[in-house]
N, C-alpha and C positions, 0 to 999 in steps of 0.2 A: 234412365239408366246411365250410370257413370261409365266413362271409358278410360279412367286412369287407374284402374285396379288391375295389376299385372296378370292375375290369375283368372280374371273374368267372372261372370255370374252364372255359369252353366249349371245344369243339374249335377254333372260330374264333379264340379268344384264344390258344390254344396255337400255332396256325399263324402268327398275327400276331407273336408273340414270336420265333418261329424266323425269319420273314422279316426282322424288325428286326435280329436278331443277325447274320444272313448279310450284310445290306446294309451294316451298320456295322462289320463285323469288323476291317477294316484301320484305320479311324479310332479305334476304341475299344481294340483289343487288340494292335496291332502291337508295342507296347513292354511288354506284360505277359507275361513269361517267367520261369519259376522253375527254379532249377538242379536237376540230378539228385539224387535222394535227399531233397530237401526235402519237408516235410510242409505241405500247403496246405489250408486250410479255406475252402470256398465257402459262405457263409451266405445262405440263401434262394435255392436253385438253381432253384426253379420247375420248369418243364418241361424244363430242361436246355439252354436256348437259349445261355446263356453257358458252360455246362459243357463243351460240345463244343469251344468255342474254347480254353478253358484246357487241355483234354486234348491238343489238337493242338499248341498252342504250347509246352507243357511235358511232352513225352511220357515223361520219366523222373522227373518229380515224383510224389509220392504225394498224390492229391487226395481229400479227403473232402467230399462235397457234402451239405448238409442242407436240409430244408424242413419246414414244419409240416404241409403237405398231403400225405397219403399218395398221393392220386391223381397229384399233380404228380411225386412221387418215382418212381412207377411209370412215368410217361411219360418222365421223364429217363433212367431206367435203360434202358428199351427203346431210346431214341435212342442212348445211348452204346454199348450192345451191338450195335445194328444197324450202327454205324459202326466197330466192331471195336476200340474203345479199351479197354485193360486197366488203366489207371492211375487209375481212379476207383472209389470205393466210396460208397454212398449210405446215408443214415440219416434217419429221420423224427425231427425234434427241434425244440424251441422255442428260438428265438434268445435268449429271456430266461431260459431254464433249460437251459443247455448241458450235455450229459452228458459233459464232458471235464475232465480234470485241468488244473490251472493250468499255463501255459506248455507246452501240447501241440503247438503249431504254429509253424512258421517264418514262415509268411505267411498272411494272410487276404484274401479277395476278396469284396467286397460290391457288387453291381450292380443298380440299380433296385429296391432293397429299402427303404431308409430313408424314401423318400417315402410309403410305405404304413404307417408306424409312428407311433403317437401319441407315443412318447418315444424318438426316435432317439439321443439322448445316452446314455440308459440302455442301449440296445442296443449301442452302441459300447463302453461300459464293460464289458459282459459279454463282448464279443469280445476286448477288451484283456486280460482275465483269462487267456484260453487262448492268448494269443500270447506267444512267447518274448521275452526281453529283446533289444532291438535288432531284433526281427522287424518285417516290414513289413505294412501294411494298405493295400489299394487300394479306394477308394470311387468309384463312378460313379453320377451322377444326372442326370436331365434337369431342365429348368426351363421349365414351361409359360408362364411370363411372358415368355419370350424369343422367342416365336413371331411371325413377321411373314410376310405373304404378299400376293401380287398375282395377279389382281385380288381385291379384297375387297368385301364387302357387309355391311350391318349384320346380316343373317341368318347369314352365314358367321362373322362375329366372335362373334355370340351363341352359335352352335353350339359354337365352340371354348371359349367361357367356360363353357358347360354342363359340359364335361369337367372344368374347374377346380372348379366349384361342387359337382359330384358327388363329387369326391375330398375336398373340404373337408367335405362332409357326413359323412364317416367320421372326422373329426378328424385328417385326414392333410394332407400338405403338397405340393401339386403344383408349388410353386416352390422346392423344397428345393435345387436345383442351386447356386444362388448362396450357399447356407449351408454348403457342404461344408467350407470352411476353418474357420469358427468351430465347427462341430460337432466336427471332429477336435481342434481346440484345447481346447474345453470338455470333451472326453472324456479329456484328459491325454496325447495323442500329441505327438510332437515331430518336428522336421525335416519339417514339412508343406509340400508343394508341390502347388498346384492349377493345372490347365491347362484352358482352355476347349476344347471339341471342337465346332467349328462345322460344321453341315451347311447348305450352300447348294445349292439345286436350281433349275435352269432346264431348258428343253427340250433344251439341248445335252448333258444328262446323263441319257439315257433310262433307264439302270439305276436311278438314284436316283429318278426320277419314278415308276417302277413300284414299286421296293422300299421307298422311304421315304414319298413322298407318298401313294400309293395303299394300299400294304399295311401301312404302319406308322401314319402319322399319321391319315389319314382313317378307316382301319379302327378306330383307337382311339376316335375321336370317335363313329363309328357304334355302337360297343359300349355307349355310355351312353344310347342313345335312350330306352329304357323308363324308366330312372331320371330322365332329364331331363323327360319328359312327366309322370311320376308326381309329381315335385316341383313341377310347374307352371312350370318355367323357360322353356319354349317351348310353343307349340301345335303340333299335328301338321303343319299347312300350312307354318308358318315353319321348322320343323325340316327338312322336305323341301327347301325352298328353300336353307336354309343348307348342307346336305350337297351339293346340286347345285352351289352356288356354290364350295364348297371344291374340288370336282373341276375347276373351271375353272383352278385352279393347276397342273393337270397338262397343260394345253393348250399350244400353241406359244408363247404370250406369258406363260405363268404362271411365277411365281417363289415359292420357299418358303425360309424361313430359320428355323433352330432351333439352340439352344445346349445342349450337354451339358457337364458339368464332371467332370473326373477328378482325384481327389486321392490322393496317396501320402504316407504318413507312417510313422514308426517308433515303437516302444514305448520 
């Protein structure tokens, strides 16, 4: 079990990731489709939240999904098997020591992974090695600095900032979304195109209120409670108020805004 993943490997975190993927499926993956017979590498598949979207959108592609966590791989495999997909194989592997020959894959997919790495450029260069010439890479990342909400309080803002500080304490980058273009550029990729993927939520969108505000965003903040208190970022009373105030964004007059970034490039 690795201890450098800010959100941990709990059952609750696995459920959060699945809720997030389901809620944002159309926004993130509508244009991610790979042709029949193509070989696709999903780097850092985690519990399979994105894997199931890839398998569904590209049923005739050959997908290899890797992760460094054996427990996550088991969870992902069970999920894929449960849903009856036959076009995915799983392998425990280190992104910085890929067990594949040069130019093994036609396409590479990386989603919500680079933010957790201390050297994302090095990771992208390792991935570039196993990508065929003119093959594509897709990178999706969030940007915690793009979060705005109403109503807000100093405690709610501080609770959100705790998420950012906890991730930074692992020498990782919670604001990496805005860096997708330069990261791909500095890794030697070409034909880079980056698009913002905006999530705007108000009470007229109840599915997003439930799936994004409650089950994705607030659940993510709640997940760093112990770390935040241990680091002395907030006291228990202020933390509780901050979380309660974040839930006010899910009420009739609440509003939430967040920005993801999706980059596609070629080798």
